[in-house]
N, C-alpha and C positions, 0 to 999 in steps of 0.2 A: 422378607422385603428389603431389609437393610443391606443384606449381601448383594442383592440384585442391583440396588441403587449404587453401591460402591463399585460394582463391576461396570455399570453404565458410565459412571463418572470417570473411572480410570480409562476406559476405552475412548471416551469423548476427548480426553486430553491427548490422545495419540494422533499422529498424522496417518494419512492414507485412507482410501475408501473402505478397505476391509474393517479397520478399527471403527470407523464412523458408522458403518452398517451394523456392526455388533452392538454399538452403543444405542443406535436407533431402535433396534429390535428389543434390547433390554429395557429401554425406557417405555416402549409400547406395552410390553408385558407388565411392567410395573404399574402403568396407568390403569390397566385392566383390574389390578388388585386393590387400587386405592379408592377412597370415597370420591364421588364425582367432583366435589369442590376442590379436592387436592389433586385430582388427575389432570386438571386443565394445564397447569404449568408443565407437568411431565409430558403430556401429549405434544405441547409446543416444542419442548426440548427434543422429543423424538423426531418431530418433523424437521427441525433444524439439522439434526444429525443425518437423517435420510438425504436432505438436500446436500450436505457436505459430502456424502457418499456418492453423489451424482444421480440420485434416484428422485427426481422431481415428482413423479407420479405417486410414489409412496408418501412423500411429504404432503401432497394434496389430499391423499386418502385419509391420512391421520387428522388433518386439520378440517376437512370438509364437514364432518358431523358437528363440530363445534360451531362452525360458521352458519350452517344451514338448518340446524335443529331449532325449530320454533320454540322449543322449551328452554333453550339456553338463556341464561340471564344476560343482561346488557354487558356486564364486565367480562364474562366469558367470551361472548361473541366479539367484542371489540379487541380483546387480546388475541384471539385467533385470527381475526381479520388483519390486524397489524402484522402478525407473524407471516401470514400468507402473502401480504404485499411485500414484505422484506425478502421472502424467498423468491418471489418473481423477479425482483431486482437482481438478486444474487445469481439467478439463472440467466441473466442477460436480457431480460424482457421488461424494460422500464415502461414500455407502452402499455402492456397488460397490467402492470402494477398501478400506473396512473389511472387507467380505466376503472380498476377495482376500487381505488381510493375515491374517485369521483362519484361512483355509484353508491358507495357506502359511507360517504363523508359524515352523514348525520349520526351514524352509529359509533363514531370515533370521537374522542375528546380533542379539544383544540391542540393540546400538547402532542397527542399522537399524530394528528394531521400534519403538524409542523415537522416533526421528526421524520415522518414517512416521506413528506415532500422533499426533504433534504436527501434522503436515501435515493429517491427517484432521480434527483438532480445528479447525484454521483453516478448513478447508472447511465444517464445520458452522456456524462463526461467520458465514461469508459467506452462509449460508442462513438465519441467524437462529435456529438450533436450539441453544440454550445448554445444554440438558441433555445432548445427545449430544456437544457439544464437551467438556464436563467429563468425560463417560464415556470419551472417547477418550484422555485423559491420566491416567486413574485409575491410581494407583500410581507415576506418574512424578514423581520428586523433582527433576528438572532445573530450571534457571532458566527455560528456555523454557516448560516446562509451568506453572511458577509465574506467568510472564507471562500465559499464556493464561487461567489462573484469575483473574488481575487484570482482564483485559478483560471476562470474564464478569461479574465483580462490578460493574464500571462499567456494563455494559449492563443489569444488573438494578437499577441505581439505588443500589447500596451504594457510595457514593462514598468512604467512609473506607477500606474494605478494598481497593477498586480503586486508590485513590491510593497507599496503602502498598505494594501489590504492584508497581505500575508504577515508583514511585520507587526501590524496592530493586532491581528488575530493571535500571533505567536505570543504576544505579551499578555493578552487578556483572556484567551481561552480557545474556543473552537474545538476541533476534533483532538482530544488528548493524545491519541495514538499517532497523529500526524505532526506533532510539534517538531520533531527532528527534520522531517521532510520540508516543513515550512522554513525552518531556520537555514537549511542547506540551500534552498531555492533563493531565499533573500540574499545569501552570501554570493551565490552565483550571479544574480542580477546586479549586485553591487560591483562585482568584478568586471562584468561586461560593460557597465557604465553607459548604456544606451537608453534613450527614452522609449523608443519603439524598435522592434526587430521581429517582423512577422515570421521570418524563417526559423528563428529560435523558438518562438511560440509553437510553430507547427512541429518542430522536432520534439519538444517536450510533450506535446499532445500524443505523438506516436508512442512515447514511453508510457504515458498514462493509459493508453489503449492496449498496452501489453506487447507492443512490437519493439522490444528493446534493441534488436539488431538494426532495424531501420533507423531508430533514433540515434544509435551510435554513429552510423554511417552519415546521417544528416548533420550531426554536430561537428564532425571533423572539418569540413570546408568552412563552416561558420566560424570556427575557432581561428582558422587561417586569416579570414577576412577581418575579424574583430581585432586581433593582435593584442598587444599590451598585457595587462594582468588577466584579461578575459581569455586569452589563448590557452594558457595551461589549465585554467579553471574549467573551460569547456572541454578540453582534451581529457581531463580527469573524469568528467561526467560521461564522456564517450567511452572511456575505458571501463567504467562501472557498468554501463549498459551493455557493452560487448561481453563482459564477464557474465552478466545476468542472462544474456542470450547464448551462453556457452561457446562463445568465440574466444577461447583461451589465448590463442596466438595473437589475435587482434588486440585483446586487452593488454597482453604483455608488451606488445610493440608500442602501444600508447603510453603505458607506464614508463617504459624505458625512455621514450622521447621526452616525457616530462622531467624525469630524474636527471637526464643528461643534457637536455636542451634548455631547461628552466630550473637550474639547481637552487636559485635564490627565491623561487616563487613559494607561496604558501601551500601550493599543491604538491611540492616536491617530497616532503617527508612521507605523506600518505602514499605517494607513488612508489617511493623506495621500498616501503613496507609491503605494499601489494606485489611489487615485482619480486621481492625476496620470497614471499609466500608462493608465488607462481613457480619460481625456479625450484624451490624445495619440493613442491607437489609433483614436478616432473623428474625429480631425482637429482637435480644439480645442487647438491648440498653445499659444496664449496662456493659456488657462485652466490647462493643465498646468504651464506655466512659473510662473504665479502660485502655484499650489499647492506646487510644489517649493521655491520661494523662501521661502514662508511656513513650510513645514515645517522647513527648515534654520535659520531664525531662531528659531522657537518651540521647537525641540527640539535644541539644539546638542550635548547630551550623548548623543543616541540613537546606537546602533550602526549605524543605518540611514543616517546622514548621508552617509558616503562613497558609498553606493549612490545616494542622492538627488542628490548632486553629479554623478555620472556620468550619471544620467538627465537632469539639467538641461542638461549640456553637449550631450547628444544632441538634446534638444528645441530648444535654441538653434540648433543647426546646421540644424535642419529649418525653423525659422521664416524666412519670406522676408525 
């Protein structure tokens, strides 16, 4: 059993649907060998791995007996219900998750209901339904719910309220994994310096919904209109979104524009570093080296200099 668990855990840590399916099947086999009380957590982990592999039906099959078995104790059923609701959100169906939560609210603890409501709200955000996202955390006074309301404010173009909420959440808590994203967004909104800007909120919502290329294209004209410190900051976000959307040429053009058109901006060092990496990736090692050397000389105070030096050493090692 220990070898099976080790295999499952190692497979679960890998990316890709094949590894996740292998982990799911191993966890499911392990659960069949365990005592019923010990098998609950293992079955839930199996279901999560099946979901990560893209097999929602298998995830439901594994969890179903735990949820529907009249002989399941309250703790087992509530854990399985919570996992099933989470999986429905991850599958992109927050409506089904909300329905399941509503029907089975009495079987869940208050803490579980709060956490699941927040997950459902995030699911609605990913679909762009801001009203339902807010409704999902109605009455929730937690920092996570406060953060969700902050994102909704940003996406609606209320930059003052959004900035305040994200800054406060960044200091006090919220989603630990989102701290860097909150800080970066607050910095962007500070650079933009507007109280309201509906077009910016709409562009950032496109990115939150997974359409990075559309977000990149939407941000460029906004940057031109905003001007000032906000222009290079917005162009930098547009470049990152272009790179995420695999538009390497578009990202490189934007990084070059920032580096050459806004050399004194706070966005310039990161743009120089990203441009150098892009040049190196397509084989222009001399160009990459020149960019890195110029960046180190022009921005000696930048926190990115050590990273640029490491990249320069790597590029020099590749140059014939």
